[in-house]
C-alpha positions, 0 to 999 in steps of 0.5 A: 243873620250871619256876618263875614269879618273884613278886617284883620286884628290890628285893624279891629284894634285901631278902630276899637281906639277910635270911640275912646279917642272921641270921649278923650277929646271931650275931656280935655280941660281948656286953659282960658286966661282971666280977664275982668269985665264990667258986666256979664250980660254980653258973656252969657255964651262963654258962661255956658261953656264954663258949666259945659266943660265940667266933666259930667256936664260935658257928657250930658245932653251932648248930641255932637258926641252922640252922633260921632259915637253912632257914626263909629258904630255903624262904620264898625258894622259895616265892617262885619258885613252883616247878611242873610241867605236869600235869592236874586235874579241873575243875568240881564235879558229874559224871557218869561214864558207863561203856560195859559193851558187848561191845567193852569186853572188849577186851584191847588195853588191859590187862586189858580196856577196861572195867577201864581206864575204871574205874581212870580213873575212880577216879583222877578220884575221887581228886581230887574235893573234899569238896563236889564230887558225882558220879553213875555210869551204865553202859550198854550197850543199856540204861541202868543208874544205879549210884549217884545223885549223892553226895559220898560218895568211898568209895560211889562207888569200891564202885559203880565197883568193882561195874560188869560187862561185858555181851555186849550192843551199844551204844547210849548214848541212853538213858543220854544221856536219863538223865544230861540229866534230871540237868542239865536242867529239865523233860523232855529227851525225849519224855513217853511216856518213863518213863525220863525225869527231871526236875529242878526247876532247872538243874544243870550237870554234867560227862559223862564219857563212857568208851567206844570209840565204837562205836555210831551217832550219837545225833540229836535230843539236846540236851546242854543243861547237860551239858559232854561230856567223850569219853575214847576207850578202845583201843589204837592199832592193835587186832587182831580178826577176828569172826564177824558172821553164821552161819546154817544152811539146805537146799541148794535142789538137794539137799533132803537136805543142809544148808549152814552159812554164815559171814561173817567181818570183819577190822577190823585193819590186816593181812591175817589168815590163820586156820582156821575149824572147824565143830562139830556136836553138840560134836564137829568136823565140818569145817574150812576155812582162810580168809584175810581182807584187812586192813578187809575180809570174807570168807565160808566155807560147810560142807556138811552131809548127812544131818541134821535135828536139830543144834546147830552152833558155829562157831569161829575159831582165832585169838587177837585182842583180842577173844574173844566174836566167835570163837564163833557158834551155830546150831541145826537143829530141825523146826519148824512154818511161820511163820503170816502174814496179808497184810491188803491192797486188793490189790497183786500184786507183794507177794502174787507175793513171798510165793507163791514157792517159798522163801516157801512153805517157810518161811510159810503166807500167808493173804490178807485185805482190810481189811473183814476186820479189822473181824470178831470172829473175826479179833480174837480170833485176832490177840489170841490170838496166833495169828498170828506176823507180820501185813502191814497194806498201806495198812491198820490193825487196830482194836487192835495184835495179839499178833504182829510187824507191818509197815505199809506206808504206815501206821504202828502205831496205838500211843503213839510212831509218827506220819507227818509230811507227804506229801513228793514224791519223797524221796531214799533215802539210807543203809540199816542194813545190820546190821539182818537186814531190811536184809541183802543190800538195795540202794535206790540206784536205787530211786525213790519217788513220795511218801512220809512221814517216821516218828517212832518210839516210844523204842527205835525205829531207822531202817533207811532214811533219806531226805533228809526223814527216816526212811522205814523203821523198827522198834521194840519192843512188849511183846516183839513189833516193829513195822516201818512203811514210810513210802511205798506200793507201790501207791496210787491217782491222783487219778482213783481208779485204781491206780498204782506208787507206787515202782518197787522192785517191779521190782528184785532187791532187793525179793523179797529184802526180803520174804523177810527180813521173813518170816524176821526179823518171822516168827520164822524165819530158814529152815525148820528154823533156829531163831531167833537173837537178840542178848545183851539182846534179847527173844524171842518164841517160837510154841510146839506144846505147851501145858504149864502149866510151861515153862522155859528152859536157858541155855548155863551150864546154869541154868534159869529157869522162866517164864510162858506169855503168850497160847495157845502164845506165850512171851517169854523175856527173859533171853538175857545169855549167848552160846550155845544156849538150851533150852525145856523143857516139863513136868518140864523133862526133855524139850527142845522148842525150841532157839535161839541167842543171838550177838553178830553186830554189825560195830560191836562187832567192829570195835575201832578207837576212834573219834576223835569222837562226834556228839551231837545237833548237837555233835561231841565230840573224844576228850580225856583225863579231866583238864584241863591244870593246872600243879602247883605246890609253893609251898603245900607250902613254905610248910606246910614253913616253918611246920613249921620256924618250930615246931620252931625256937620249940620248940628255943629254948624248950627250950634257955632254960627247960630 
C-alpha cells in the first residue's frame, strides 16, 4: 500500500481545521428564554435537549457527530490517494488465440497448460469493460474461430470453456492470418488463400497468444494493426521423455525376422533411466532398460522372429509431464509394393538409386521419357490413381496426377507453386530434420552449381533452406503431397552437353534421400510395414480390393464409412486419435488394412516454454497477459463518503421530524 498526496500544505491546513470546527459547533451553548408552564409533560423533548446540550452529554452517543467526523476522515483519506501495484487489461478490442496442440496437455502446470490458459483468459474477460469486444481462436496445426468479435462476456466465457485439447502438432500460421484479417484492411496473404479475411477499414486489436511456443518461426507475416502479447505457458523445468520415432522392418541379414526400432528424446534437465516395453498384439513381447542423458537422445531395438502380421506398441514406463508421447504404434501387414513412375530424359544417378535391392523390395519402378507423358494411356493411368508416386525429373505433366509427386528442377503446374530467378552456387544452410523426407540427411558438404528459390502454396513447408531461400519444399494437394527440388541433379551446359549440377549424387546421403522419398511419398515405410501419420493429417491408401462399402475403425472402436475416390484409392481424414486404425471392407467384419497414428514430433515432446516468438520480422518476448498498473482506492473512498453522507442526512431528518 502506498499514497500519492494530491493537496498542498495550505489545503491540508484548511481541511485539518474542519474536525475541530465540527466539535466546536457541538459545544456552543444555546441561549434559552425562561418560560413558565403549568406542566412539563408536554415539554419532554425540550427537557431532553437541556440534558443533551451539557458539555459531556453532547458528545455521549451522538451518532450525528460520529458520522460527520467519519465523512471528513474518508474525504481526507481519498485525498491521499491510497493504492497498490497491480495489473490491468489495456485496449478495447482483443483477440485471444489459444494453442490446443498436444504439448498443451502437459501437466507441469495444474491441471494442464490448456486449462491454465483458459483460466487466465477468463480472468481477462472479467476485466473487460461494457464497450470492449473480443474474439476467440483455437489453433493446433489448423485454426478454428470459436467466437467472432462480441461484447457479450457470458458468451465469451462459454466459448472458452468449450475449447478442447487435440493430439495435433503446432502451426499457428493459419490462425495468425485469420487474426490479421480482422485487424488489417484488405487481404493479409495470397489471393488464393480461401481462409483469408478482408475488412473494409483498419480495426486495431491486441492479440494475446497463449502457447508454449513449440513451433517454428513464422516468416512472411506482418502484424500490421495487431499488437502481440505472448503469454508463455509451462513450468520452469518441465520433465518429459517421449518416443519421437517407432518403426519395424525386416532384418536384411535374416529375412524371416523383423526388427522394431524406437528413438527416444529427453527434454528434461536430468538424466533418466527407464524401461521400454514392446507389446505385440497387446501382450508383452520384450522389454529393455535404457538411460537417456539430459537434453539428449537414445535408441532401442527389438528382435521379432517369425511374424508376418502384428500390431506393435512401444510403451515407456516413466511418469513425466506429458503422457501422450509415452506410447507409439506400428503395424506389420503383407502389402503390395508401391508403384513408382520416373519420368526423365536421362538420369543415371537417380535410376541407380531406385534400382537397389532395398528399393526393389519397396517399389516397382517404371521409367518413362517426357514425351510419354503426353500419351492418353499414361494420362488415364495418372488420373485414375494407378501410381503411388510419380517423379518428374526436369519435366512436368499436362495435368496433376492422382498421386504423390516429386519434381526435380521444376515445380508442380498448380496454383501456389512458383520459382524465383536462377541463382549461382546457392549455399545450403538448414534442413528440417523432423520431416520423414529429411531423416538421416546431412547436406553440410553438398555443393550446388545453380538453383532457384521456391514459393509454395499455403500449408507448405520448406525442407531445405539456402541463402537464397527455400530450395526443397513440400505442400498438400487434395489428399496428396507434392514435393519440389529447386535445383537439377543433371543438366545441360552451354553446348547442350549433359553435366552434373550438384555433387550430392556422390554423397552417402543421396541414396538415403531417394529411399526416404520412396518410403514417404510412395505411401510405404518398409515392405510389410503400413503407413503412419500424425494426428489430423490426411492419409491416402492404395488398396487391392474394390468393395463399394468401406469403413474405418478408430482406436476407440467407433466406425466411420468413407467414400472411394478413384479406383482403389481411399482418402482418410478422420485421424484425430492416437493408436491403430483398421480399414474394413464390405460388411465391415473383415479388416483388410491397418495403419497407425502417432505424435512423433520433437517440438511437441520438448516441453520447455520458448522465451520469445518470431512473428515475421518482429520478435515477441513472453510477458503476462495484463499490463502493469496502479490500483487506487480513492473512488471507493468517495463512494463510501457518499453513503455516509446519505445516512447522516437520514439520521438527522428522522431525529427532527419523527
